[in-house]
TORTI-45885 format. One record per residue (C-alpha): residue number from 1; x, y, z. Coordinates in nm, 4 decimals, always signed. Example, Ala and Ser with C-alpha at 12.3 -4.5 7.8 and 13.67 -1.06 7.14 Angstrom:
1  +1.2300  -0.4500  +0.7800 .
2  +1.3670  -0.1060  +0.7140 .
//
This chain:
1  -9.9409  +3.1972  +4.4461 .
2  -9.6790  +3.0529  +4.2083 .
3  -9.6758  +3.3627  +3.9881 .
4  -9.7465  +3.1721  +3.6651 .
5  -10.0989  +3.2950  +3.5930 .
6  -10.0069  +3.4852  +3.2757 .
7  -9.8008  +3.1980  +3.1314 .
8  -10.0656  +2.9451  +3.2353 .
9  -10.3414  +3.1383  +3.0582 .
10  -10.1320  +3.1692  +2.7406 .
11  -10.0304  +2.8006  +2.7350 .
12  -10.3840  +2.6805  +2.8091 .
13  -10.5230  +2.9010  +2.5329 .
14  -10.2710  +2.7671  +2.2802 .
15  -10.3376  +2.4068  +2.3857 .
16  -10.7153  +2.4439  +2.3690 .
17  -10.7470  +2.6574  +2.0555 .
18  -10.6906  +2.3965  +1.7769 .
19  -10.9085  +2.1271  +1.9332 .
20  -11.1620  +2.3805  +2.0590 .
21  -11.2240  +2.5279  +1.7151 .
22  -11.2893  +2.1883  +1.5594 .
23  -11.5094  +2.0753  +1.8498 .
24  -11.7171  +2.3946  +1.8383 .
25  -11.7686  +2.3773  +1.4622 .
26  -11.8619  +2.0098  +1.4639 .
27  -12.0891  +2.0379  +1.7698 .
28  -12.2706  +2.3545  +1.6635 .
29  -12.3407  +2.2543  +1.3028 .
30  -12.3928  +1.8784  +1.3292 .
31  -12.5706  +1.8230  +1.6603 .
32  -12.9432  +1.7767  +1.6208 .
33  -13.1749  +2.0207  +1.7933 .
34  -13.5117  +2.1914  +1.7773 .
35  -13.3977  +2.5552  +1.8025 .
36  -13.2189  +2.6636  +1.4845 .
37  -13.0091  +2.9785  +1.5279 .
38  -12.8742  +3.0127  +1.1730 .
39  -12.8254  +2.8098  +0.8572 .
40  -12.4996  +2.7832  +0.6637 .
41  -12.5542  +2.5848  +0.3454 .
42  -12.6791  +2.2381  +0.4358 .
43  -12.5866  +2.2787  +0.8047 .
44  -12.8048  +2.4188  +1.0828 .
45  -12.6557  +2.5774  +1.3935 .
46  -12.8791  +2.4822  +1.6848 .
47  -12.9002  +2.6103  +2.0402 .
48  -12.8513  +2.2539  +2.1645 .
49  -12.5291  +2.2336  +1.9655 .
50  -12.4066  +2.5619  +2.1133 .
51  -12.4864  +2.4347  +2.4634 .
52  -12.3032  +2.1062  +2.4027 .
53  -12.0050  +2.2860  +2.2465 .
54  -11.9827  +2.5175  +2.5464 .
55  -11.9741  +2.2230  +2.7877 .
56  -11.7000  +2.0465  +2.5911 .
57  -11.5005  +2.3675  +2.5621 .
58  -11.5140  +2.4282  +2.9373 .
59  -11.3900  +2.0736  +2.9990 .
60  -11.1049  +2.1154  +2.7514 .
61  -11.0012  +2.4391  +2.9202 .
62  -11.0122  +2.2705  +3.2620 .
63  -10.7919  +1.9850  +3.1358 .
64  -10.5416  +2.2209  +2.9720 .
65  -10.5298  +2.4383  +3.2855 .
66  -10.4606  +2.1346  +3.5044 .
67  -10.1868  +2.0034  +3.2747 .
68  -10.0327  +2.3479  +3.2303 .
69  -10.0351  +2.4246  +3.6027 .
70  -9.8718  +2.0904  +3.6789 .
71  -9.6008  +2.1488  +3.4187 .
72  -9.5272  +2.5055  +3.5307 .
73  -9.5153  +2.4384  +3.9043 .
74  -9.3629  +2.0901  +3.9243 .
75  -8.9985  +2.0079  +3.8605 .
76  -9.0014  +1.6842  +3.6549 .
77  -8.6897  +1.5396  +3.8156 .
78  -8.8060  +1.6150  +4.1690 .
79  -9.1438  +1.4593  +4.0903 .
80  -8.9938  +1.1419  +3.9427 .
81  -8.7281  +1.1056  +4.2139 .
82  -8.9916  +1.1343  +4.4836 .
83  -9.2005  +0.8663  +4.3097 .
84  -8.8936  +0.6434  +4.2998 .
85  -8.8342  +0.7059  +4.6695 .
86  -9.1909  +0.5901  +4.7301 .
87  -9.1355  +0.2594  +4.5480 .
88  -9.1485  +0.3304  +4.1742 .
89  -8.9171  +0.1204  +3.9565 .
90  -8.5932  +0.3080  +3.8682 .
91  -8.6275  +0.2163  +3.5012 .
92  -8.9861  +0.3412  +3.4894 .
93  -8.8761  +0.6548  +3.6728 .
94  -8.6089  +0.7154  +3.4095 .
95  -8.8626  +0.6714  +3.1290 .
96  -9.1043  +0.9095  +3.3018 .
97  -8.8345  +1.1724  +3.3564 .
98  -8.7151  +1.1453  +2.9977 .
99  -9.0726  +1.1816  +2.8712 .
100  -9.1449  +1.4883  +3.0845 .
101  -8.8192  +1.6542  +2.9790 .
102  -8.8367  +1.5586  +2.6114 .
103  -9.0515  +1.8450  +2.4817 .
104  -8.8714  +2.1304  +2.6669 .
105  -8.5334  +1.9871  +2.5660 .
106  -8.6375  +1.9639  +2.2003 .
107  -8.7654  +2.3236  +2.2074 .
108  -8.4334  +2.4478  +2.3461 .
109  -8.2392  +2.2350  +2.0975 .
110  -8.4490  +2.3628  +1.8065 .
111  -8.3811  +2.7204  +1.9151 .
112  -8.0059  +2.6595  +1.9231 .
113  -8.0091  +2.4915  +1.5808 .
114  -8.2244  +2.7673  +1.4357 .
115  -7.9837  +3.0353  +1.5633 .
116  -7.6902  +2.8449  +1.4151 .
117  -7.8609  +2.8136  +1.0767 .
118  -7.9534  +3.1812  +1.0799 .
119  -7.5869  +3.2602  +1.1298 .
120  -7.5182  +3.0543  +0.8156 .
121  -7.7691  +3.2585  +0.6129 .
122  -8.0901  +3.0547  +0.6440 .
123  -8.4022  +3.2722  +0.6125 .
124  -8.6475  +3.1785  +0.8893 .
125  -8.8349  +3.5080  +0.9182 .
126  -9.0688  +3.7079  +0.7010 .
127  -9.3539  +3.5530  +0.5065 .
128  -9.5337  +3.2305  +0.5913 .
129  -9.3666  +3.0560  +0.2964 .
130  -9.0226  +3.1561  +0.4253 .
131  -9.1065  +3.0301  +0.7729 .
132  -9.2266  +2.6973  +0.6326 .
133  -8.9080  +2.6622  +0.4283 .
134  -8.7093  +2.7297  +0.7433 .
135  -8.8834  +2.4508  +0.9354 .
136  -8.7657  +2.1604  +0.7209 .
137  -8.3897  +2.2162  +0.7798 .
138  -8.4595  +2.2016  +1.1545 .
139  -8.6319  +1.8628  +1.1603 .
140  -8.3330  +1.6453  +1.0715 .
141  -8.0793  +1.8018  +1.3114 .
142  -8.3309  +1.8080  +1.5983 .
143  -8.4179  +1.4385  +1.5589 .
144  -8.0560  +1.3289  +1.5150 .
145  -7.9366  +1.5338  +1.8127 .
146  -8.2194  +1.3903  +2.0239 .
147  -8.1162  +1.0347  +1.9359 .
148  -7.7540  +1.1182  +2.0109 .
149  -7.8500  +1.2615  +2.3487 .
150  -8.0476  +0.9473  +2.4346 .
151  -7.7467  +0.7308  +2.3529 .
152  -7.5130  +0.9508  +2.5567 .
153  -7.7504  +0.9500  +2.8518 .
154  -7.7827  +0.5710  +2.8341 .
155  -7.4040  +0.5266  +2.8376 .
156  -7.3697  +0.7706  +3.1259 .
157  -7.6306  +0.5796  +3.3276 .
158  -7.4630  +0.2454  +3.2611 .
159  -7.1271  +0.3873  +3.3729 .
160  -7.2969  +0.4883  +3.6979 .
161  -7.4315  +0.1312  +3.7452 .
162  -7.7906  +0.2280  +3.6774 .
163  -7.8866  -0.1249  +3.5784 .
164  -7.7354  -0.3018  +3.8771 .
165  -7.9744  -0.5205  +4.0797 .
166  -8.0656  -0.4423  +4.4364 .
167  -8.2206  -0.1571  +4.6273 .
168  -8.1240  +0.2004  +4.5468 .
169  -8.0599  +0.4524  +4.8248 .
170  -8.1610  +0.8035  +4.7263 .
171  -7.9867  +1.0872  +4.9073 .
172  -8.2325  +1.3555  +4.7891 .
173  -8.5668  +1.4093  +4.9572 .
174  -8.8412  +1.6399  +4.8426 .
175  -8.9432  +1.8956  +5.1067 .
176  -9.2858  +1.8051  +5.2403 .
177  -9.4208  +2.0262  +5.5175 .
178  -9.7039  +1.9353  +5.7510 .
179  -9.9267  +2.1924  +5.5792 .
180  -9.8683  +2.0303  +5.2395 .
181  -9.9457  +1.6862  +5.3794 .
182  -10.2661  +1.8161  +5.5390 .
183  -10.3802  +1.9779  +5.2134 .
184  -10.2960  +1.6642  +5.0163 .
185  -10.4944  +1.4368  +5.2470 .
186  -10.7820  +1.6864  +5.2507 .
187  -10.7917  +1.6730  +4.8690 .
188  -10.7904  +1.2916  +4.8761 .
189  -11.0752  +1.2829  +5.1274 .
190  -11.2720  +1.5423  +4.9295 .
191  -11.2305  +1.3332  +4.6142 .
192  -11.3479  +1.0173  +4.7903 .
193  -11.6448  +1.2047  +4.9359 .
194  -11.7358  +1.3374  +4.5910 .
195  -11.7214  +0.9871  +4.4428 .
196  -11.9345  +0.8494  +4.7271 .
197  -12.1987  +1.1219  +4.6941 .
198  -12.2161  +1.0766  +4.3184 .
199  -12.2461  +0.6987  +4.3560 .
200  -12.5261  +0.7284  +4.6114 .
201  -12.7072  +1.0003  +4.4166 .
202  -12.6914  +1.2656  +4.6897 .
203  -12.4798  +1.4938  +4.4726 .
204  -12.6604  +1.6238  +4.1625 .
205  -12.5123  +1.5263  +3.8280 .
206  -12.3528  +1.8035  +3.6259 .
207  -12.5177  +1.8886  +3.2906 .
//
């Protein structure tokens, strides 16, 4: 419905791939089992290890899909402002917003710095060695510019009386239709019902 399926699949794959490879290798070749599928040196790949690795991999994909879908469909500032409107501390809201926006801002900043250094003759394309050499000149400017931006944002907030005591009155409200509220409460009730059925043993445990 949000039109982000292709990007979500790509991001989830990239997030899961490094951890998934290590988990699969460790689980398949080190988990004890009775059914040996193949032997690689001193390690035996067992069917029980493959089964366990598959379960862990499915859970990792589910986690990465949930995180990726949240990041692609939720505006960080709208999310944090709505939490503040519901009673969250303004300082904690600022920290949460800065954390959610940190990675995208650093990616954009790194792209700008990389384009500027390319214009000055820095080789950042071609072989893997050239790409690695091009990474190091980006680290320093990205970190320094990030620290500078934090200082500038702090001064701007203090000028706007961010640290003053008392209640804040937010003029922005997140749109929340009756359908969204109904779906949200239905999800909460479904979660509570799932917890209750698992606690009482009426819902079978997943493998």
